[in-house]
N, C-alpha and C positions, 0 to 999 in steps of 0.2 A: 869447943870453939870451931867455927867453920874454917875449912882449909884456906879460904880466901883471905882470912884476917889473922893469920898467925903472925907472930912478931917478925919473923924473917921476911915474910911476904909484904907486910906493911912497910918495913924498912926499905925494901926494894922499890916500893911505890912512893916513897917520901917525896921525891922531886916532883912527880906528877901531881900528887895531892897538894903540895904547896902551890904549884902552878894553877891548879883548878880553884883553890880557895882564895888565892891572892886578890884577884879582881873583885869578887863579890864582897870580901871583907873590907877592902879599901873603899869601895863605893858606900858600904854600909856606914863606915866610920867617918866619911868625908862630910856628911851633913850632920853636924853635931846638934842642930836644933831638932832633928827628928829622932824619935826613939828607935834604937837598933833592935832588930829581931834576928838573933843568930839562928834560931830554928828554921825560920822561913828562908833565910839567906843561904845557909850552908848545911846544917845538920840533916835536913830532910833530903835534899837532892844529892848530897855528897856520895853516899854509898852506891847509888845507881850510876853516877857519873864515873866514879873510879873503877868500878868492876869491869 
């Protein structure tokens, strides 16, 4: 496992990760008539943004 993503390191980044993911996930789920795409919304950009 890469040093950047050890359990201890990720736990230390928990607050920042929640902050980063909160807005996109809220926007994604706000429009229930539209299909949500978690990969486009969060999974792809998240590692680059958090690092």
